[in-house]
Structures are given as C-alpha cells and as structure tokens.
C-alpha positions as CSV (number, residue, x, y, z in Angstrom):
1,M,9.0,12.4,-35.4
2,S,7.9,16.1,-35.6
3,E,4.3,14.8,-34.8
4,L,5.5,13.7,-31.1
5,K,6.5,17.3,-30.5
6,D,3.5,18.8,-31.9
7,C,1.4,16.4,-29.3
8,P,-0.9,18.5,-27.3
9,L,-1.5,15.9,-24.4
10,Q,0.1,16.9,-21.1
11,F,0.3,13.5,-19.8
12,H,-0.8,13.5,-16.4
13,D,0.7,11.9,-13.6
14,F,-2.0,10.1,-11.7
15,K,-1.8,10.0,-8.1
16,S,-3.8,6.9,-6.9
17,V,-5.4,6.9,-3.4
18,D,-3.8,4.9,-0.9
19,H,-6.4,3.2,0.7
20,L,-4.3,1.6,3.3
21,K,-3.7,5.0,5.0
22,V,-7.0,7.1,3.2
23,C,-9.5,4.6,4.1
24,P,-8.5,2.6,6.8
25,R,-11.9,1.6,7.6
26,Y,-13.0,0.6,3.8
27,T,-9.9,-1.5,4.2
28,A,-10.8,-3.7,7.2
29,V,-14.3,-3.9,5.4
30,L,-12.6,-5.6,2.7
31,A,-10.4,-8.2,4.7
32,R,-13.0,-9.4,6.8
33,S,-15.4,-12.2,6.0
34,E,-18.7,-12.3,4.4
35,D,-19.9,-13.7,7.6
36,D,-18.9,-10.9,9.9
37,G,-20.8,-7.4,7.7
38,I,-20.8,-4.6,8.5
39,G,-21.7,-2.7,11.7
40,I,-24.3,0.1,11.8
41,E,-21.5,2.1,13.4
42,E,-19.3,1.7,10.1
43,L,-21.6,3.4,7.7
44,D,-21.1,6.6,8.4
45,T,-17.3,6.1,8.0
46,L,-16.9,3.9,5.3
47,Q,-19.5,6.3,3.5
48,L,-17.0,8.9,3.3
49,E,-13.8,6.5,2.6
50,L,-16.0,5.5,-0.6
51,E,-17.0,9.2,-1.1
52,T,-13.1,9.9,-1.3
53,L,-12.3,6.8,-3.6
54,L,-15.3,7.8,-5.9
55,S,-14.1,11.3,-6.1
56,S,-10.2,10.5,-6.8
57,A,-12.0,8.2,-9.9
58,S,-14.1,10.7,-10.8
59,R,-10.9,13.3,-11.5
60,R,-8.9,10.9,-13.3
61,L,-12.0,9.8,-15.7
62,L,-12.0,13.5,-16.1
63,V,-8.5,14.2,-17.0
64,L,-8.7,11.3,-19.3
65,E,-12.0,12.4,-21.1
66,A,-10.1,15.6,-21.6
67,E,-7.3,13.7,-23.0
68,T,-9.2,11.9,-25.1
69,Q,-11.1,15.3,-26.7
70,I,-7.4,16.8,-27.6
71,L,-6.1,13.5,-29.1
72,T,-9.7,13.7,-31.1
73,D,-9.5,17.2,-32.0
74,W,-5.7,17.3,-33.0
75,Q,-6.4,14.4,-35.1
76,D,-9.3,16.2,-36.8
77,K,-6.9,19.1,-37.7
78,K,-4.4,17.0,-38.6
79,G,-6.9,15.6,-41.0
80,D,-8.0,19.0,-42.0
81,R,-4.1,20.1,-43.0
82,R,-4.0,16.6,-45.5
83,F,-7.1,17.5,-47.1
84,L,-6.2,20.9,-47.7
85,K,-2.8,19.8,-49.2
86,L,-4.6,17.3,-51.6
87,G,-6.8,20.2,-52.9
C-alpha cells in the first residue's frame, strides 16, 4: 500500500472536446451522407475545427507520454533500490 502513496503520478482529468458544441460544422459533415459531400465554402471552418480536435488530442498525448515516462523512471528507481539492498 505504501507503494501507491509513493506513486508520483498526477492523475490528470482529461477533458474531452465536445465536438457537438465546439465543432458544429464537423458534426454536420459527419451527419451527412457521402453523396452530399463538402462544399468549398465549408473547408476553412472545417479545417479550424479539425485543428481544434487535433490540438486537444495532442495535449492529451503529451500528458500521457509524460505520465508514462514518470512511471518508467519511478520503476527504474525502485529497481535500483532493490538491487542495492541485495548487494
């Protein structure tokens, strides 16, 4: 149980992007049939909304990678202590 108290993770609360509110054009395009297609006048707005989704996913990925590195480093340190105790 003391190992959990020593755990350096921050347990971030990932807030997902509500694409219904933040990306209405993207949501509308998803609801269409393939035959309707995307108009050229929609491309700028659609690009901005897709960049918003990409940015959100990138932030979550960076945090997850940092947490993975923290766990790896923490486990390595624990492993070093065990090795020192044996020697």
